[in-house]
C-alpha positions, -999 to +999 in steps of 0.1 A: +602+002+336+568-001+319+566-021+286+559-004+254+533-011+226+542+002+191+513+008+168+518+013+130+491+032+112+490+033+074+466+062+068+460+056+031+442+075+004+416+048-003+423+021+023+440+022+057+457-005+079+469-009+114+494-033+131+509-034+165+535-052+186+548-053+222+583-041+223+595-071+244+600-108+239+594-120+203+581-086+192+556-103+170+537-079+147+499-084+149+479-072+119+443-061+124+423-080+098+388-083+113+375-048+105+337-044+110+320-054+077+281-057+077+281-075+043+308-100+051+309-101+090+335-130+090+356-116+062+394-113+066+406-080+053+441-065+059+428-030+054+397-009+059+383+018+035+394+053+043+358+064+044+335+081+070+299+091+072+281+117+094+247+121+108+235+154+121+271+167+118+285+140+140+307+110+130+285+080+124+304+051+108+337+043+091+353+018+068+331-010+054+301+004+073+300+034+050+279+025+019+299+027-014+275+054-027+257+082-009+270+108+015+301+090+028+333+110+026+364+096+008+397+109-006+399+135+022+434+125+030+446+143-002+432+176+012+458+176+040+483+188+013+461+214-005+488+229-026+496+196-042+483+188-077+465+156-066+444+177-042+428+191-074+417+157-088+380+151-093+377+128-063+394+153-040+373+182-053+342+162-046+353+154-011+361+191-005+326+201-015+311+175+008+333+187+037+323+223+031+286+214+032+292+199+066+309+231+077+340+212+086+377+212+075+397+184+060+416+183+093+383+178+112+373+149+089+407+132+090+409+134+128+373+120+131+383+091+109+415+084+128+396+087+161+373+058+150+403+038+137+421+043+170+390+033+190+389+000+171+426-005+175+423-001+213+395-028+212+419-051+193+447-046+218+422-052+247+412-086+232+448-097+234+462-078+264+431-073+286+410-042+295+436-026+317+464-025+291+465+013+288+477+016+324+504-011+319+520+000+286+536+031+272+525+039+237+545+047+206+525+056+174+541+055+139+520+072+112+529+068+076+530+097+051+536+098+013+573+105+004+562+133-019+543+152+008+554+186+019+568+193+054+537+214+060+514+184+051+535+161+073+532+184+102+495+188+096+491+149+095+508+147+129+485+174+144+454+156+130+465+124+148+468+145+180+434+160+174+420+125+171+431+119+207+458+094+198+481+094+229+518+087+234+547+095+211+536+101+175+563+096+149+562+098+111+578+075+085+574+076+047+552+049+031+578+035+007+604+032+034+580+014+057+570-010+028+607-016+020+615-024+056+587-050+059+593-066+025+631-069+028+629-081+064+604-108+053+626-119+025+657-120+047+638-142+072+627-168+046+644-202+048+656-199+012+667-162+015+696-155-007+700-118+000+737-108-001+756-076+004+755-054-027+721-066-039+700-037-051+662-035-052+635-012-065+604-012-043+573-002-063+544+008-040+513+008-062+485+018-040+451+034-040+457+066-058+495+070-060+526+052-071+558+056-051+592+041-057+624+038-037+657+020-043+678+003-017+711-016-017+719-043+009+749-032+030+747-061+054+726-093+060+732-103+096+716-082+108+700-068+077+711-033+068+700-014+037+708+021+023+690+041-002+709+041-035+690+064-059+675+098-055+647+092-080+623+116-096+597+128-071+579+150-097+569+120-118+556+102-087+530+129-082+509+115-111+477+099-099+465+064-106+427+063-110+423+025-107+392+010-092+393-008-059+378-042-049+385-074-066+390-063-102+421-042-094+441-071-079+427-101-099+428-088-135+454-109-154+450-095-190+425-122-200+392-119-220+369-124-190+342-098-182+341-086-146+312-078-123+314-051-097+288-049-069+272-015-065+252-017-033+223+008-031+225+019-068+192+019-087+191-004-117+198+012-151+199-013-179+210+014-204+242+019-183+246-018-177+235-018-141+212-047-131+205-060-097+230-037-080+258-050-103+276-035-133+294-057-158+327-044-172+336-058-206+371-073-210+382-048-237+372-019-215+390-033-185+422-039-205+421-003-218+419+011-183+447-011-170+469-004-200+467+034-193+477+029-157+503+002-162+521+022-190+525+050-165+538+027-138+562+010-162+576+044-172+582+053-135+599+020-128+622+024-159+632+059-146+639+045-111+660+017-125+679+042-146+685+063-115+700+032-098+724+025-127+755+027-105+740-002-085+729-030-108+692-036-098+686-073-091+648-072-085+617-051-085+595-058-055+558-050-059+538-039-028+505-021-022+470-032-033+477-028-070+511-044-066+493-077-062+478-075-097+489-103-120+487-082-152+510-055-137+534-082-127+534-098-161+539-065-179+568-054-157+584-088-160+582-087-198+597-051-200+626-059-176+634-094-190+663-081-212+680-066-182+677-098-161+658-080-134+634-101-115+599-088-108+586-103-075+552-101-058+556-105-021+533-120+005+513-095+025+520-068-002+488-049+007+497-046+044+534-041+041+532-004+049+515-006+082+536-037+092+567-018+082+556+012+103+554-010+134+588-025+126+602+010+122+588+019+156+604-011+172+638-003+156+637+034+165+627+028+202+649+038+231+640+003+244+655-016+216+680-043+225+715-032+233+737-033+202+708-037+178+712-018+146+686+000+124+678-017+091+677+016+071+713+029+075+711+059+053+691+079+028+700+102-001+692+139-001+667+147-029+674+184-028+700+208-016+692+227+016+707+258+030+702+295+040+712+329+029+741+348+044+762+379+037+798+375+026+826+401+019+818+417-014+839+407-044+831+427-076+845+399-098+820+374-084+790+392-070+763+412-086+763+449-080+726+447-069+736+424-040+761+450-027+752+463+008+770+483+035+766+468+070+761+486+102+799+481+108+807+499+076+819+467+058+808+462+022+792+427+018+772+407-008+738+397+003+716+368-010+746+344-010+738+307-003+754+285+023+744+250+013+745+227+044+732+197+025+738+190-012+715+170-035+727+134-035+745+136-001+742+104+020+722+112+051+726+089+081+697+084+105+695+112+131+722+132+114+727+166+131+732+196+108+747+228+122+735+261+107+754+292+118+732+323+124+743+358+132+718+384+145+722+422+144+706+436+175+705+469+194+726+472+225+710+454+255+709+477+285+707+468+322+671+482+325+658+459+298+675+430+316+657+439+349+624+441+331+629+405+318+629+415+281+638+392+252+649+395+216+634+375+187+656+362+160+653+337+132+664+322+099+648+311+067+658+277+053+657+272+015+659+243-009+669+238-045+662+209-069+691+216-093+718+190-095+743+218-088+728+245-066+737+281-074+761+302-052+735+330-050+697+330-043+684+326-079+650+317-092+656+279-086+661+285-049+627+282-030+617+288+006+613+257+027+605+270+062+613+297+087+625+291+122+623+318+149+632+319+186+634+342+216+664+347+238+663+365+271+681+399+274+699+386+305+718+361+283+727+388+258+737+415+283+774+404+283+775+405+245+802+431+234+786+461+217+801+477+186+797+512+172+783+514+137+794+537+109+766+560+118+775+560+155+747+536+166+757+509+190+747+473+182+756+437+190+760+408+166+754+376+187+762+343+170+737+315+173+738+279+161+707+263+147+709+225+151+687+205+127+681+169+136+670+149+105+648+118+110+630+095+086+601+119+079+604+145+106+627+174+115+636+188+149+651+222+156+671+235+186+690+268+190+723+272+209+740+303+221+775+300+235+772+263+237+739+264+257+706+254+244+683+284+246+653+273+225+637+241+212+615+254+183+592+243+156+594+254+119+567+274+101+566+257+068+560+275+035+529+262+018+544+268-016+569+240-010+554+212-032+581+186-033+596+160-009+617+168+022+625+131+026+662+134+030 
């Protein structure tokens, strides 16, 4: 059997990172840290700017090779989720205009960028494994997505990676889960590790443009097993951080020092403080900017700790580029001192997401060691999920406007909800959900069977953010996605027909929609009389603007 290489790609808003490992032997994760940089050719950087430039409509350069000012495209990742509020920020709108001027789509630009990232990744693997590695190894790609992204945006991200020509299996994992996996594994591997069963952590991923938080409780230490212990407030996580990148963001410590920022290619403007391609930021201005951002982060962390109140939080782990900032660390440490909660900055915080993506791929491989368990044992459902069905009408319960008479003459109540997952339910990895579906079809005749005909059927899945979802389809119940499938008439021919109240013959075949829940992806299959008749994809509703991270 061929060996496997797992590649983790953190496709970030402002910076991206890549790591990889061979799924055999020591399974050492290698982080790419020598991205091409014309200014500092020997620099060591764990990430590369999510930036791309074009010449004559064709991709020209990416990353550090794109000048910080000019026609380079940035922030285009946000446009993969166009219905989200952060796609309407100033930076995203500017990027959208630039993309339109190139007569391209955000998907085109994202795939061009990932194609260049992938090309450099292949070079890195070649330097270690030799030029013929692609014929020797199978590939598994793990791409990270924000936890707050819609299912439609996640599906679009995966398609963008396929458009980029990235081969092999492509899987999705949420960014905070990947970061938590890397950070907690690193801590558990330390010589002085004191993780114990029952410890609870809040992982705060403060990155380039967003803040995301997730809480875990340690359910085992040898091997390490963790389970999500708080649902959290995804709406508050949608707020954007407009911090500046480069050295100031991570090095500012709340002191009275002025900071200089290099602006290559910008004309001098002494009135604006720009001299010799450099702008000086006064200490009081920098502190004002940081205080605005950090106050928001502190509020989000407080809410996450409150959500975890049933599991006493022992520590807050800071990851992401901004997570390495001293001032952020000191402010959070001060605000959590009275609760005896430690605030810890971890090694490799900036690269934790891409390293965690590779670790996730190794753990979720069919080639993992026999008996090996996955670190993330379970998650919590952030919403209730279900579908509408008709039930026998009860005038003491149901609204008169929901009263319908079926083809069989039975009076039923329509628009009633069957919730297959409730908000707060614990969801184990690869949990299989069964959704019963009943179709009302005309009688299938022998002639249609001989012609090879087929019937189309389907179901709409819905979600609700209420702590207690309603029994009926009210205003708080929103569409998630629709799933449709075809079934051959030959399979339905033996279905017993019934005569309706109006004399019309019909059949009501019963289907089972099986929904397989993964870390950041959903798979659908349809069964009829115990036999799989379709493996189908969902058509997501664009208006779904919250997380489907179960």
